[in-house]
Phi, psi and omega in degrees: 000151180050049185280140171222159180209144179227146175286171182299333180279002177093351180290126180280125182277309176212160180209151177062033183269128178238123179232127181234138174239150179240173183296143179053046184223135173255120180254136177248148175239123180234164179167167179300158177301139178082006184281344178108019183298310182294324177297316178299319180298319180290330173293318179299330180272357180082010182277335179228141178274135177286160174291315175220163179091180181210158178249135179231142174237116182052040175087352181256137183290137178255116181239357180202167177300136180227155182299336182287348179235123180245148181237131172254123187278169174299311179283150181277112186257102170226149182268118190296337182270004181243145173290169177304317180298313182292326176300317181289323182296339177304323182291341183272346180296321180294337178267004178057043177250128182218188176063214183296327180295318178296318178301313182296317181293318180295319178296322181296315183285329174296321176296324181298325181264013174087022182242027176299130182092354180252015187300328185268002181282146173266156182309323180294343179265001184249155170284168177301321179296321178294319180296322179291327175295323176297317179297320178293318179299319180297319178296318181289331180296333177287353180056055177287163173270327180233136177247123177258132182232117182256098181046056189293345183248006188291338181262011181254152173295159190297323180294318179293318179299318180295322178298316179292322178300321181292332185263336193298323184296316179288334177294312190273330178257083188225140183295346181277351180231156186272009183302135181256324182203165180222148178234124183246129169257129180205149173262353184268105185292328176296318177299315181300314182286338175288326191252323196279147169270325175221152181230129170259133179250122175263136176201164180099175179212106000297151183287145173224172174285108182278338180187162177223126184238129172268122184267109184250079176225142177290152176259147354290147186270140184261109182292350178267357183284158179294324181295318177300315180298322180294317177296321179298317178296320179295316178300314182296327179294326177287337185266007177299148182305137179240135181291144179294138177291141178246127182291000000 
């Protein structure tokens, strides 16, 4: 809560930022390029310490990376010398799960992300979308409570990205896994309105939360609908250029 962060040169990137997630909810964070969205996401995951403020998960302070919070990066991270199954099993080592049990759990989560039957493929044999599904499966195999996603579809072609957007919500909010909430950073407003239940908008310099929008549309969402267009217009209005504060 009340998070702020500054670069080494002392420039404050954002201040007084409060982001809250609730159960079975996907929250998106948007803002102009360079506003600090990815930095904020890493603070939420305990990967970076804030200048001021604190992060809490279920009432407990988060000061370092913990198994309960998983992060999916912008780049597609799979290990080329490992099969899809072995890539996912990496997440189970920290839980000290091995052998047949690890195989069964990895296969289950690969099936959950639509890769049943692809367990023996190596990354070079997969499309970009398949590799990102493996990365998502590996994150879910760790059984996090919160999933952080930093532009997870930005390196995919639009058709593949759209396919993943249609599937991601059912992948992560599934009775077979303990995930409670997800936080998405994206510059793609259509993607945000397709996926998010709530949206935080960062703007200004230093950045603050300029607005919060609850997206109340049934899924699957129709980007040609008037309601979708109205939400898009509202988001864009919050993202208009804001003058830098002068001390």
